[in-house]
Residue frames relative to the residue before (quaternion, step in Angstrom):
aa qw qx qy qz dx dy dz
M 1.0000 0.0000 0.0000 0.0000 0.00 0.00 0.00
L 0.2352 -0.7957 0.5482 0.1050 3.56 -0.63 1.15
V 0.0291 0.7718 -0.6346 0.0279 3.55 -1.03 0.88
S 0.5331 -0.6206 0.4679 0.3344 3.56 -1.22 0.45
P 0.6440 -0.5096 0.3862 0.4201 3.62 -1.20 0.34
A 0.6486 0.5224 -0.3243 0.4486 3.60 0.99 -0.80
T 0.6593 0.4925 -0.3050 0.4793 3.58 0.97 -0.84
A 0.6342 0.5292 -0.3308 0.4564 3.57 1.00 -0.78
T 0.6495 0.5026 -0.3139 0.4764 3.59 0.99 -0.80
E 0.6611 0.5201 -0.3027 0.4482 3.56 0.94 -0.90
Q 0.7607 0.3587 -0.1856 0.5082 3.57 1.01 -0.85
S 0.4014 -0.7302 0.4563 0.3124 3.62 1.33 0.04
L 0.3594 0.7415 -0.4770 0.3058 3.55 0.93 1.01
Q 0.1251 -0.7578 0.6350 0.0825 3.53 -1.24 0.59
N 0.6631 -0.4854 0.3720 0.4316 3.56 -1.25 0.36
G 0.8030 0.2881 -0.2285 0.4690 3.54 -0.92 0.97
D 0.4832 0.6539 -0.4515 0.3675 3.61 1.21 -0.16
L 0.3328 -0.7219 0.5705 0.2065 3.57 -0.94 0.92
V 0.0425 -0.8167 0.5729 -0.0548 3.53 -0.71 1.16
K 0.3453 -0.6973 0.5874 0.2223 3.55 -1.11 0.75
V 0.1627 -0.7705 0.6122 0.0708 3.54 -0.88 1.00
K 0.0761 -0.8198 0.5674 -0.0132 3.56 -0.46 1.25
S 0.2090 0.7697 -0.5767 0.1769 3.54 -0.85 1.03
S 0.8669 -0.0191 -0.0110 0.4979 3.58 -0.99 0.98
G 0.7385 -0.4325 0.2314 0.4625 3.56 0.90 0.90
T 0.6442 0.4786 -0.3373 0.4921 3.58 1.24 0.09
E 0.1017 -0.7837 0.6110 0.0455 3.52 -1.27 0.45
I 0.0387 0.7750 -0.6296 0.0387 3.55 -0.85 0.98
T 0.2913 -0.7415 0.5799 0.1705 3.54 -1.24 0.50
A 0.1096 0.7892 -0.5935 0.1138 3.57 -0.90 0.95
P 0.4871 -0.6526 0.4867 0.3160 3.61 -1.17 0.49
V 0.4681 -0.6856 0.4982 0.2501 3.55 -1.21 0.63
W 0.0026 0.7441 -0.6671 -0.0353 3.52 -1.20 0.69
I 0.3105 -0.7755 0.5263 0.1586 3.57 -0.60 1.20
Q 0.0576 -0.8268 0.5577 -0.0439 3.55 -0.67 1.19
P 0.3693 -0.7175 0.5421 0.2345 3.62 -0.55 1.11
A 0.7921 0.2822 -0.2637 0.4726 3.55 -1.20 0.75
H 0.4779 0.6407 -0.4661 0.3793 3.60 1.21 0.08
P 0.5609 -0.6053 0.4276 0.3690 3.65 -0.99 0.70
Q 0.4499 -0.6922 0.4991 0.2635 3.55 -0.96 0.88
G 0.8061 0.2727 -0.2102 0.4814 3.54 -1.15 0.66
A 0.6839 0.4097 -0.2803 0.5347 3.58 1.24 0.41
V 0.1814 -0.7480 0.6226 0.1409 3.57 -1.29 0.37
T 0.2087 -0.7538 0.6108 0.1227 3.56 -1.19 0.62
I 0.0131 -0.7811 0.6237 -0.0275 3.56 -0.83 1.07
H 0.2998 -0.7840 0.5211 0.1547 3.57 -0.62 1.14
L 0.4096 -0.7000 0.5376 0.2306 3.51 -1.10 0.80
G 0.7659 0.4516 -0.2783 0.3632 3.51 -1.31 0.38
Y 0.6302 0.5749 -0.3383 0.3973 3.60 1.21 0.03
G 0.6092 0.5535 -0.3701 0.4308 3.63 1.16 -0.21
R 0.1195 -0.7850 0.6059 0.0478 3.58 -0.91 0.92
T 0.0832 0.8329 -0.5373 0.1033 3.58 -0.28 1.24
E 0.5847 0.6158 -0.3787 0.3681 3.61 1.10 -0.56
T 0.5227 -0.6339 0.4759 0.3136 3.56 -1.07 0.80
G 0.8168 0.2426 -0.1905 0.4876 3.55 -0.88 0.95
S 0.5332 0.6339 -0.4199 0.3708 3.61 1.19 -0.11
V 0.5956 -0.5539 0.4367 0.3844 3.55 -1.24 0.40
G 0.8201 0.1489 -0.1330 0.5363 3.59 -0.85 0.92
R 0.1366 0.8389 -0.5159 0.1065 3.56 1.09 0.70
G 0.8313 0.2234 -0.1732 0.4786 3.56 -0.98 0.88
T 0.6013 0.5467 -0.3725 0.4481 3.59 1.21 0.36
G 0.7793 0.3542 -0.2483 0.4534 3.53 -1.23 0.41
F 0.3921 -0.6940 0.5558 0.2360 3.54 -1.36 -0.08
D 0.3620 -0.7655 0.5047 0.1678 3.53 -0.75 1.15
A 0.1876 -0.8137 0.5451 0.0743 3.57 -0.60 1.17
Y 0.4736 0.7239 -0.4211 0.2729 3.61 1.22 -0.22
P 0.5921 0.5727 -0.4030 0.3988 3.68 0.97 -0.54
A 0.6501 0.5120 -0.3238 0.4587 3.60 1.15 -0.49
R 0.6199 0.5392 -0.3398 0.4578 3.58 1.27 -0.23
T 0.0475 0.8282 -0.5500 0.0966 3.55 0.04 1.32
S 0.6944 -0.4763 0.3376 0.4207 3.58 -1.31 0.13
T 0.6229 0.5490 -0.3462 0.4368 3.58 1.19 -0.37
G 0.8035 -0.0437 0.0284 0.5930 3.57 1.25 -0.25
F 0.2393 -0.8030 0.5316 0.1236 3.58 -0.18 1.28
W 0.8206 0.2490 -0.0885 0.5068 3.56 0.92 -0.89
M 0.8069 0.1569 -0.0585 0.5664 3.59 1.14 -0.42
Q 0.0628 -0.7723 0.6316 0.0242 3.54 -1.07 0.82
S 0.2130 -0.7694 0.5887 0.1267 3.57 -1.05 0.73
G 0.7748 0.3626 -0.2519 0.4524 3.53 -1.28 0.32
I 0.3174 0.7633 -0.5117 0.2343 3.60 1.02 0.65
E 0.2247 -0.7461 0.6114 0.1379 3.52 -1.30 0.43
L 0.2208 -0.7622 0.5961 0.1221 3.55 -1.08 0.79
E 0.0165 -0.7947 0.6061 -0.0266 3.53 -0.95 0.94
K 0.3669 -0.7373 0.5269 0.2099 3.57 -0.64 1.15
T 0.3433 -0.7468 0.5367 0.1909 3.56 -1.00 0.85
G 0.4761 -0.6603 0.4491 0.3683 3.57 1.21 -0.40
E 0.6479 0.4751 -0.3166 0.5043 3.58 1.30 -0.02
S 0.2291 -0.7618 0.5888 0.1435 3.54 -1.28 0.28
Y 0.2268 -0.7538 0.6066 0.1113 3.53 -1.31 0.44
D 0.4291 -0.7169 0.4881 0.2522 3.58 -0.82 0.99
L 0.0844 -0.7801 0.6197 0.0155 3.55 -0.84 1.07
A 0.2833 -0.7743 0.5471 0.1444 3.58 -0.78 1.05
C 0.0814 0.7820 -0.6112 0.0910 3.56 -0.90 0.97
T 0.3163 -0.7843 0.5103 0.1562 3.58 -0.87 0.95
Q 0.4322 0.7587 -0.4357 0.2186 3.60 1.21 -0.24
Q 0.7543 0.3809 -0.2159 0.4892 3.61 1.01 -0.71
H 0.4392 0.7235 -0.4532 0.2799 3.61 1.22 0.01
S 0.8178 0.1300 -0.0336 0.5597 3.60 0.91 -0.86
S 0.1166 0.8481 -0.5086 0.0923 3.54 1.00 0.84
M 0.0627 -0.7871 0.6136 0.0110 3.55 -0.96 0.95
E 0.2313 0.8281 -0.4906 0.1413 3.58 1.21 0.44
G 0.7606 0.3931 -0.2921 0.4262 3.53 -1.29 0.51
R 0.6764 0.5024 -0.2865 0.4560 3.59 1.24 0.22
N 0.5412 -0.6528 0.3940 0.3545 3.61 1.10 0.60
L 0.1980 0.8174 -0.5129 0.1721 3.55 0.96 0.91
I 0.7487 0.2170 -0.1458 0.6091 3.56 1.04 -0.78
R 0.1239 -0.7904 0.5982 0.0461 3.53 -0.70 1.09
T 0.0489 0.8031 -0.5862 0.0943 3.54 -0.78 1.04
A 0.0222 0.7768 -0.6281 0.0396 3.53 -1.14 0.70
T 0.5288 -0.5980 0.4832 0.3595 3.54 -1.23 0.36
A 0.6378 -0.5334 0.3916 0.3942 3.55 -1.24 0.46
Q 0.6375 0.5368 -0.3311 0.4426 3.57 1.04 -0.76
A 0.6771 0.4857 -0.2935 0.4685 3.59 0.92 -0.93
Y 0.6643 0.5072 -0.3071 0.4552 3.58 0.99 -0.81
A 0.6448 0.5146 -0.3195 0.4662 3.57 1.03 -0.79
A 0.6678 0.5041 -0.2985 0.4591 3.57 1.03 -0.78
D 0.8013 -0.0294 0.0585 0.5947 3.58 1.05 -0.78
P 0.2501 -0.8034 0.5223 0.1384 3.61 -0.07 1.24
E 0.5969 0.5831 -0.3581 0.4189 3.58 1.20 -0.45
V 0.4310 0.7170 -0.4566 0.3029 3.60 1.27 -0.11
I 0.6070 0.5627 -0.3533 0.4359 3.60 1.13 -0.60
S 0.7117 0.4448 -0.2694 0.4722 3.58 0.82 -0.96
E 0.6155 0.5651 -0.3487 0.4245 3.57 1.15 -0.52
M 0.5949 0.5971 -0.3584 0.4014 3.59 1.25 -0.31
G 0.8244 0.0789 -0.0252 0.5599 3.59 1.13 -0.34
F 0.7423 -0.4074 0.3047 0.4362 3.52 -1.39 0.01
V 0.0982 -0.7728 0.6255 0.0432 3.55 -1.01 0.85
P 0.3826 -0.7386 0.4966 0.2480 3.64 -0.57 1.05
T 0.3494 -0.7536 0.5239 0.1888 3.57 -1.04 0.77
G 0.7881 -0.1693 0.1136 0.5808 3.59 1.22 -0.12
H 0.7034 -0.4231 0.3379 0.4605 3.54 -1.28 -0.30
E 0.0050 0.8049 -0.5909 0.0542 3.55 -0.50 1.22
A 0.3979 0.6895 -0.5061 0.3318 3.57 -0.12 1.28
M 0.5981 -0.5682 0.4310 0.3655 3.55 -1.28 0.36
Y 0.7610 0.3311 -0.1641 0.5332 3.57 1.14 -0.64
P 0.5762 -0.5848 0.4273 0.3788 3.61 -1.12 0.52
P 0.5861 -0.5922 0.4069 0.3744 3.61 -1.10 0.55
F 0.4484 -0.6646 0.5268 0.2825 3.55 -1.18 0.64
E 0.3170 -0.7515 0.5500 0.1793 3.56 -0.91 0.92
Y 0.1998 -0.7705 0.5982 0.0930 3.55 -0.67 1.15
A 0.2080 -0.8398 0.4931 0.0909 3.54 -0.01 1.34
G 0.7563 0.3606 -0.2026 0.5069 3.57 1.01 -0.74
N 0.8080 -0.1123 0.1362 0.5622 3.53 -0.59 -1.19
A 0.0482 -0.7561 0.6518 0.0340 3.54 -1.17 0.65
W 0.2092 -0.8372 0.4952 0.1000 3.56 -0.08 1.29
G 0.0818 0.7903 -0.6018 0.0815 3.54 -1.06 0.80
M 0.2397 -0.7668 0.5834 0.1195 3.53 -1.29 0.27
A 0.1053 -0.7607 0.6370 0.0674 3.55 -1.20 0.64
V 0.1425 -0.7831 0.6032 0.0508 3.56 -0.96 0.94
D 0.2466 -0.7854 0.5553 0.1179 3.56 -0.61 1.17
L 0.2931 -0.7869 0.5213 0.1518 3.57 -0.39 1.24
N 0.5210 0.6122 -0.4161 0.4251 3.58 1.25 -0.21
S 0.7485 0.4198 -0.2008 0.4725 3.55 1.05 -0.82
C 0.5962 0.6010 -0.3720 0.3807 3.60 1.07 -0.68
I 0.1426 -0.7989 0.5820 0.0519 3.56 -0.89 1.02
G 0.5012 -0.6971 0.4051 0.3143 3.59 1.25 0.20
C 0.3069 0.8076 -0.4646 0.1943 3.59 1.15 0.55
N 0.3944 -0.7483 0.4433 0.2967 3.62 1.27 -0.36
A 0.3599 0.7362 -0.5047 0.2717 3.62 1.19 0.23
C 0.6329 0.5375 -0.3330 0.4468 3.59 1.03 -0.76
V 0.6251 0.5452 -0.3344 0.4475 3.58 1.04 -0.77
V 0.6841 0.4804 -0.2784 0.4731 3.58 0.90 -0.96
A 0.6597 0.5109 -0.3141 0.4530 3.60 0.93 -0.87
C 0.6428 0.5185 -0.3137 0.4686 3.57 1.00 -0.85
Q 0.6453 0.5315 -0.3175 0.4476 3.57 0.99 -0.85
A 0.6888 0.4686 -0.2797 0.4772 3.57 0.97 -0.87
E 0.6758 0.5203 -0.2950 0.4308 3.59 0.89 -0.94
N 0.8106 0.3158 -0.1224 0.4777 3.57 0.91 -0.94
N 0.4849 -0.7064 0.4173 0.3029 3.59 1.19 0.51
I 0.2394 0.7867 -0.5286 0.2108 3.56 0.94 0.92
A 0.4469 -0.7268 0.4631 0.2398 3.55 -0.78 1.06
V 0.3491 -0.6719 0.6071 0.2409 3.54 -1.28 0.53
V 0.2569 -0.8356 0.4728 0.1105 3.57 -0.50 1.17
G 0.5000 -0.6739 0.4242 0.3405 3.61 1.17 -0.38
K 0.6973 -0.5220 0.3228 0.3703 3.50 -1.29 0.56
D 0.6649 0.5211 -0.3276 0.4232 3.60 0.81 -0.92
Q 0.6823 0.4750 -0.2909 0.4734 3.58 0.96 -0.83
V 0.6034 0.5372 -0.3598 0.4668 3.60 1.08 -0.65
M 0.6626 0.4982 -0.3113 0.4645 3.58 0.98 -0.78
N 0.6448 0.4727 -0.3172 0.5101 3.58 1.29 -0.27
G 0.5520 -0.6331 0.3836 0.3837 3.58 1.28 0.10
R 0.5705 0.6353 -0.3477 0.3872 3.58 1.20 0.44
E 0.1817 0.7773 -0.5794 0.1644 3.60 0.83 0.87
M 0.3515 -0.7761 0.4956 0.1690 3.57 -1.15 0.58
H 0.5070 0.6734 -0.4490 0.2964 3.64 1.08 -0.38
W 0.4750 -0.7216 0.4497 0.2267 3.53 -1.03 0.92
I 0.7237 0.2859 -0.2165 0.5897 3.59 1.24 -0.26
R 0.0593 -0.7659 0.6362 0.0713 3.55 -1.04 0.68
I 0.3150 -0.7157 0.5864 0.2113 3.56 -1.17 0.55
D 0.2077 -0.7785 0.5830 0.1044 3.56 -0.34 1.25
R 0.1526 -0.7945 0.5859 0.0466 3.53 -0.95 0.95
Y 0.0283 -0.8018 0.5962 -0.0281 3.56 -0.81 1.03
Y 0.2548 -0.7384 0.6036 0.1598 3.54 -1.26 0.54
E 0.0989 -0.7762 0.6210 0.0454 3.53 -1.09 0.80
G 0.7494 0.3523 -0.2770 0.4874 3.56 -0.80 1.02
S 0.7916 -0.2780 0.2311 0.4926 3.56 -1.27 -0.46
I 0.5261 -0.6557 0.4389 0.3173 3.58 -0.98 0.81
D 0.6712 0.4890 -0.3008 0.4689 3.57 1.18 -0.49
N 0.7996 0.0904 -0.0478 0.5917 3.58 1.17 -0.45
P 0.1699 0.8278 -0.5191 0.1282 3.60 0.67 1.07
Q 0.4518 -0.5814 0.5725 0.3607 3.50 -1.42 0.02
T 0.2735 -0.7684 0.5597 0.1468 3.58 -0.83 0.99
L 0.1005 -0.8042 0.5857 0.0074 3.56 -0.83 1.04
H 0.1639 -0.7920 0.5844 0.0663 3.58 -0.98 0.89
Q 0.0086 0.7948 -0.6065 0.0197 3.56 -1.09 0.72
P 0.2781 -0.7444 0.5816 0.1740 3.62 -0.56 1.11
V 0.0422 -0.7947 0.6056 -0.0005 3.58 -0.89 0.93
M 0.0555 0.7658 -0.6353 0.0826 3.53 -0.77 1.14
C 0.7218 -0.3437 0.2882 0.5271 3.62 -1.19 -0.17
Q 0.3616 -0.7700 0.4938 0.1800 3.57 -0.81 1.05
H 0.2937 -0.7855 0.4925 0.2328 3.60 1.33 -0.12
C 0.0083 0.8546 -0.5159 0.0596 3.51 0.81 1.16
E 0.4426 -0.6680 0.5247 0.2873 3.56 -1.05 0.74
N 0.7116 0.2536 -0.1973 0.6248 3.58 1.20 -0.58
A 0.0089 -0.8646 0.5021 -0.0146 3.56 0.62 1.16
P 0.3418 -0.7680 0.5012 0.2053 3.62 -0.53 1.10
C 0.5711 0.5940 -0.3861 0.4148 3.60 1.19 -0.36
E 0.6603 0.5563 -0.3163 0.3931 3.58 1.00 -0.81
S 0.6837 0.5183 -0.2970 0.4192 3.57 0.96 -0.82
V 0.7316 0.4251 -0.2473 0.4721 3.62 1.13 -0.40
C 0.5279 0.6280 -0.4295 0.3775 3.62 1.20 -0.12
P 0.3451 -0.7852 0.4733 0.2008 3.63 -0.54 1.10
V 0.7578 0.3567 -0.1979 0.5093 3.61 1.21 -0.34
A 0.4562 -0.7098 0.4300 0.3211 3.61 1.26 0.31
A 0.2490 0.7786 -0.5323 0.2200 3.55 0.93 0.91
T 0.7403 0.2539 -0.1850 0.5943 3.58 1.19 -0.47
V 0.0686 0.8110 -0.5632 0.1426 3.53 -0.50 1.28
H 0.4709 -0.6720 0.4993 0.2781 3.55 -1.30 0.34
S 0.3340 -0.7311 0.5597 0.2015 3.56 -1.02 0.84
D 0.5955 -0.5802 0.4122 0.3725 3.57 -1.26 0.29
E 0.6595 0.4457 -0.3254 0.5104 3.59 1.29 0.22
G 0.6511 -0.5818 0.2929 0.3897 3.55 1.27 0.40
L 0.5011 0.6427 -0.4440 0.3725 3.59 1.22 0.18
N 0.3207 -0.6854 0.6154 0.2207 3.54 -1.14 0.70
D 0.1436 -0.8526 0.5012 0.0359 3.57 0.02 1.36
M 0.2191 -0.7281 0.6295 0.1602 3.52 -1.33 0.43
V 0.1679 -0.7590 0.6228 0.0886 3.57 -0.79 1.06
Y 0.3073 -0.8221 0.4460 0.1755 3.56 0.01 1.31
N 0.7206 0.4556 -0.2824 0.4398 3.59 0.88 -0.82
R 0.5927 0.5133 -0.3915 0.4815 3.60 1.27 0.21
C 0.5842 0.6382 -0.3684 0.3403 3.56 1.09 -0.75
V 0.1387 -0.7936 0.5894 0.0601 3.57 -0.91 0.97
G 0.5638 -0.6834 0.3482 0.3063 3.57 1.24 0.38
T 0.2737 0.7721 -0.5370 0.2015 3.59 0.96 0.66
R 0.2529 -0.7963 0.4924 0.2441 3.58 1.20 -0.69
Y 0.3054 0.7473 -0.5290 0.2617 3.60 1.16 0.42
C 0.6407 0.5495 -0.3298 0.4229 3.57 0.98 -0.86
S 0.6578 0.4998 -0.3110 0.4699 3.57 0.96 -0.81
N 0.6421 0.5224 -0.3221 0.4594 3.57 1.00 -0.80
N 0.7352 0.4315 -0.2259 0.4715 3.57 1.05 -0.79
C 0.5610 0.6038 -0.3875 0.4130 3.60 1.27 -0.10
P 0.3319 -0.7705 0.5026 0.2087 3.64 -0.53 1.07
Y 0.6779 0.5014 -0.2866 0.4549 3.59 1.21 -0.44
K 0.2643 -0.8037 0.4909 0.2080 3.58 1.31 -0.29
V 0.3702 0.7416 -0.4696 0.3041 3.55 0.79 1.08
R 0.5575 0.5879 -0.4023 0.4263 3.58 1.25 0.17
R 0.1962 -0.7890 0.5777 0.0719 3.55 -1.08 0.82
F 0.1926 -0.8025 0.5608 0.0657 3.55 -0.90 0.98
N 0.3853 -0.7107 0.5464 0.2191 3.54 -0.97 0.93
F 0.1706 -0.8095 0.5558 0.0818 3.57 0.05 1.27
L 0.7885 0.1454 -0.0537 0.5952 3.56 1.06 -0.80
L 0.5858 -0.5474 0.4398 0.4046 3.57 -1.28 0.12
Y 0.0945 -0.8437 0.5282 0.0148 3.54 0.19 1.33
S 0.6657 0.5217 -0.3068 0.4365 3.60 1.06 -0.69
D 0.2836 -0.7315 0.6010 0.1526 3.55 -0.97 0.96
W 0.1330 -0.8286 0.5424 0.0399 3.56 -0.44 1.22
Q 0.6421 0.5762 -0.3027 0.4050 3.60 1.26 -0.14
T 0.6631 0.5261 -0.3238 0.4227 3.60 0.92 -0.87
E 0.4515 -0.7381 0.4356 0.2482 3.56 -0.59 1.20
T 0.6570 0.5194 -0.3301 0.4355 3.61 0.93 -0.81
L 0.6338 0.5214 -0.3355 0.4624 3.59 1.11 -0.60
K 0.5888 0.5680 -0.3680 0.4420 3.58 1.13 -0.60
L 0.6673 0.5006 -0.2946 0.4661 3.58 1.01 -0.80
Q 0.6286 0.5651 -0.3261 0.4232 3.57 1.18 -0.56
R 0.6724 0.5627 -0.2992 0.3766 3.58 1.03 -0.75
N 0.5105 -0.6129 0.5161 0.3122 3.51 -1.29 0.56
P 0.3624 -0.7695 0.4786 0.2178 3.63 -0.51 1.10
N 0.6387 0.5464 -0.3278 0.4314 3.61 1.21 -0.32
V 0.7142 0.3956 -0.2338 0.5279 3.58 1.30 -0.06
T 0.5118 -0.6607 0.4662 0.2902 3.56 -0.93 0.94
V 0.3131 -0.6899 0.6146 0.2195 3.55 -1.20 0.66
R 0.2969 -0.8088 0.4863 0.1454 3.56 -0.47 1.21
S 0.3319 -0.7411 0.5579 0.1716 3.53 -1.24 0.58
R 0.7296 -0.4025 0.3188 0.4518 3.53 -1.35 -0.09
G 0.8008 0.3248 -0.2304 0.4474 3.55 -1.14 0.73
V 0.6244 0.5291 -0.3317 0.4692 3.59 1.27 0.23
M 0.3438 -0.7099 0.5795 0.2050 3.55 -1.08 0.82
E 0.0182 0.8013 -0.5975 0.0248 3.56 -1.03 0.76
K 0.0057 0.7932 -0.6068 0.0513 3.56 -1.25 0.42
C 0.7266 -0.3904 0.3309 0.4584 3.55 -1.37 -0.08
T 0.1605 -0.7961 0.5800 0.0642 3.56 -1.02 0.89
Y 0.4506 -0.6479 0.4543 0.4133 3.61 1.29 0.08
C 0.5220 -0.6459 0.3938 0.3939 3.60 1.19 0.61
V 0.0344 -0.8553 0.5170 -0.0072 3.55 0.74 1.12
Q 0.5831 0.5720 -0.3829 0.4315 3.62 1.13 -0.49
R 0.6575 0.4834 -0.3109 0.4873 3.59 1.09 -0.64
I 0.5960 0.5440 -0.3558 0.4714 3.58 1.11 -0.63
N 0.6862 0.4797 -0.2859 0.4661 3.59 0.86 -0.93
S 0.6226 0.5367 -0.3423 0.4552 3.58 1.04 -0.71
A 0.6662 0.4860 -0.2976 0.4811 3.58 0.98 -0.85
R 0.6229 0.5408 -0.3398 0.4517 3.58 1.06 -0.72
I 0.6506 0.5087 -0.3142 0.4683 3.58 0.95 -0.86
Q 0.6751 0.4967 -0.3004 0.4552 3.59 0.88 -0.91
S 0.6608 0.4980 -0.3147 0.4650 3.59 0.96 -0.80
N 0.6290 0.5221 -0.3359 0.4680 3.59 1.07 -0.69
L 0.6347 0.5264 -0.3267 0.4618 3.59 1.02 -0.77
E 0.7347 0.3897 -0.2171 0.5112 3.56 1.09 -0.72
D 0.3999 -0.7560 0.4421 0.2704 3.57 1.36 0.20
R 0.5728 0.5329 -0.4064 0.4720 3.54 0.75 1.11
S 0.5489 -0.5816 0.4673 0.3769 3.54 -1.29 0.11
I 0.6041 -0.5419 0.4271 0.3986 3.56 -1.26 0.30
R 0.2970 -0.7735 0.5380 0.1553 3.56 -0.74 1.08
D 0.5923 -0.5451 0.4509 0.3856 3.53 -1.25 0.46
G 0.7609 0.3138 -0.2576 0.5061 3.56 -0.75 1.06
D 0.5019 0.6438 -0.4301 0.3855 3.61 1.25 -0.20
I 0.7601 0.2790 -0.1470 0.5682 3.55 1.11 -0.74
R 0.0452 0.7589 -0.6483 0.0425 3.53 -0.87 0.99
T 0.3681 -0.7241 0.5365 0.2288 3.56 -0.62 1.08
A 0.6640 -0.5209 0.3485 0.4079 3.56 -1.20 0.44
C 0.6630 0.5035 -0.3097 0.4594 3.57 0.97 -0.83
E 0.6466 0.5146 -0.3121 0.4687 3.57 1.04 -0.79
Q 0.6713 0.5308 -0.3009 0.4209 3.56 0.89 -0.95
V 0.7518 0.4199 -0.2185 0.4591 3.57 0.95 -0.87
C 0.5103 0.6803 -0.4220 0.3142 3.61 1.16 -0.44
P 0.3529 -0.7797 0.4743 0.2066 3.63 -0.52 1.10
T 0.7346 0.3932 -0.2276 0.5039 3.60 1.20 -0.39
D 0.4306 -0.7198 0.4479 0.3095 3.60 1.29 0.15
A 0.2690 0.7970 -0.4973 0.2124 3.56 1.05 0.78
I 0.7334 0.3847 -0.2099 0.5196 3.61 1.15 -0.57
V 0.0088 -0.7948 0.6054 -0.0406 3.57 -0.79 1.05
F 0.0784 -0.7970 0.5989 -0.0091 3.57 -0.85 1.08
G 0.3143 0.7589 -0.5407 0.1815 3.54 -1.10 0.61
N 0.6765 -0.4793 0.3886 0.4020 3.51 -1.38 -0.29
I 0.2728 -0.7948 0.5194 0.1554 3.59 -0.41 1.17
N 0.5620 0.5782 -0.3947 0.4405 3.60 1.26 -0.10
D 0.6330 0.4903 -0.3201 0.5064 3.58 1.30 -0.32
P 0.3233 -0.7901 0.4804 0.2011 3.64 -0.27 1.17
D 0.6730 0.4919 -0.2967 0.4659 3.58 1.22 -0.40
S 0.5040 0.6541 -0.4320 0.3626 3.61 1.24 -0.06
R 0.6230 -0.5602 0.3946 0.3772 3.54 -1.18 0.59
V 0.6793 0.5021 -0.3079 0.4378 3.57 0.88 -0.92
A 0.6382 0.5232 -0.3364 0.4536 3.61 1.02 -0.74
K 0.6541 0.5078 -0.3131 0.4650 3.58 1.00 -0.78
L 0.6414 0.5137 -0.3277 0.4662 3.58 1.03 -0.75
K 0.6714 0.5013 -0.3033 0.4537 3.57 0.99 -0.78
E 0.6165 0.5218 -0.3461 0.4773 3.58 1.26 -0.24
S 0.4992 0.6718 -0.4218 0.3488 3.58 1.25 -0.24
Q 0.5266 -0.6242 0.4730 0.3307 3.57 -1.15 0.60
R 0.6081 0.5487 -0.3529 0.4523 3.58 1.24 -0.27
N 0.5667 0.6402 -0.3746 0.3587 3.59 1.22 -0.35
Y 0.1403 0.7743 -0.6075 0.1080 3.58 -1.00 0.86
G 0.3497 -0.7103 0.5663 0.2292 3.55 -1.29 0.31
I 0.4097 -0.7106 0.5088 0.2615 3.57 -1.09 0.60
L 0.8397 0.1106 -0.1513 0.5097 3.53 -1.15 0.86
M 0.1850 0.8121 -0.5296 0.1606 3.56 1.01 0.81
E 0.5621 0.6324 -0.3883 0.3652 3.57 1.17 -0.43
V 0.6630 0.4744 -0.3235 0.4804 3.61 1.18 -0.30
N 0.4539 -0.7467 0.4024 0.2728 3.58 1.35 0.30
T 0.3010 0.7625 -0.5186 0.2428 3.59 0.94 0.85
R 0.2037 -0.8101 0.5160 0.1899 3.60 1.23 -0.52
P 0.0002 0.8503 -0.5258 0.0226 3.60 0.57 1.13
R 0.4357 -0.6826 0.5290 0.2538 3.56 -1.16 0.70
T 0.6514 0.4365 -0.3110 0.5371 3.59 1.25 -0.26
S 0.0031 -0.7992 0.6004 -0.0272 3.55 -0.82 0.98
Y 0.3438 -0.7398 0.5527 0.1701 3.54 -1.31 0.31
L 0.3038 -0.7105 0.6018 0.2018 3.52 -1.24 0.57
A 0.4971 -0.7034 0.4261 0.2768 3.53 -0.67 1.16
K 0.4761 -0.6674 0.5051 0.2697 3.53 -1.21 0.66
I 0.1169 -0.7844 0.6083 0.0337 3.56 -0.79 1.08
T 0.1359 -0.8017 0.5798 0.0513 3.57 -0.67 1.11
N 0.2046 -0.7730 0.5903 0.1101 3.52 -1.23 0.48
P 0.0161 -0.8447 0.5349 -0.0069 3.61 0.49 1.16
N 0.4365 -0.6642 0.5436 0.2698 3.52 -1.24 0.58
D 0.3613 -0.7710 0.4848 0.1998 3.57 -0.43 1.21
E 0.6203 0.5614 -0.3463 0.4245 3.59 1.19 -0.45
I 0.6534 0.4567 -0.3114 0.5173 3.59 1.28 -0.24
G 0.2899 -0.7840 0.5223 0.1686 3.59 -0.52 1.10
E 0.6911 -0.4781 0.3446 0.4183 3.55 -1.30 0.23
E 0.6731 0.5173 -0.3090 0.4288 3.58 1.03 -0.67
A 0.5443 0.6410 -0.4002 0.3644 3.58 1.24 -0.37
């Protein structure tokens, strides 16, 4: 049940409080989740999440909202009353697991400000002045894979998260493990609010392995399980990994996932049919992360070799790129000046996150440009 911060304060509610919702002679019980920008004096309860039928999948989970849907109002009820039960219900949320707030991660400007000074984007955060390292830069003579994410287009739908999970045989760990901070998905959608808590602008940012050229994970791995390829990929060699987790500790983006337990079911036959045969199924004690869908890169390489040609722009589409409904994610060869990703990286809106630690990430973002109507006030 979603409520606004103001309503939660008025009703003395906290996240997870079990509340009885009474309306038109009906009564249902549901836990509270406080949501900024939610209308004040109203509650939102989603249909379809309660599982009560005998033999159904997920039996006995969730809270059934259908009893509140009467003939007097299929979609909306007025005059409701909230009554605290004094009990609480654990709700799992990953948003605070890898928080990087306060570091200019999402850069946004109005269209007017950007038109007046395109440099406003770079002024929001650290801008590297050149190659700063103890060793000379590595020359990528052939392909150099990279990604650009347009924050103007991202709507935070999580389609990329689901596609990545299916494509790469990522295990589902369950609610209890998520509450321990042990989610396994390789992409997360960071959500930020800007402005008043009652009427903020909501901003979304997909964060996956940044495939840093100066990857801090590689220098601390004692068994060379995470290494750099000659095409710029930060690779993971699963059968070398001994689970020290040094790489995760040293990653400023917190995008590495560790199999604390044996999350993968290797016995159920139907699950075997579900998995992608081109991707390893990982076991307990192994670190894993985004690979830019290296299996798709290799497939395109084999096909191009058979046809005696180079890999063309668009031959490779990562799972997250392929499924994105707004085309916010673009992958390709940044050494090809005519590729979509190379052109996006030339944009003045393009920037990298946490560049001040000199990781030189291969994944970059295009700043969000808004075009608000000045004639509409905040109270409208």
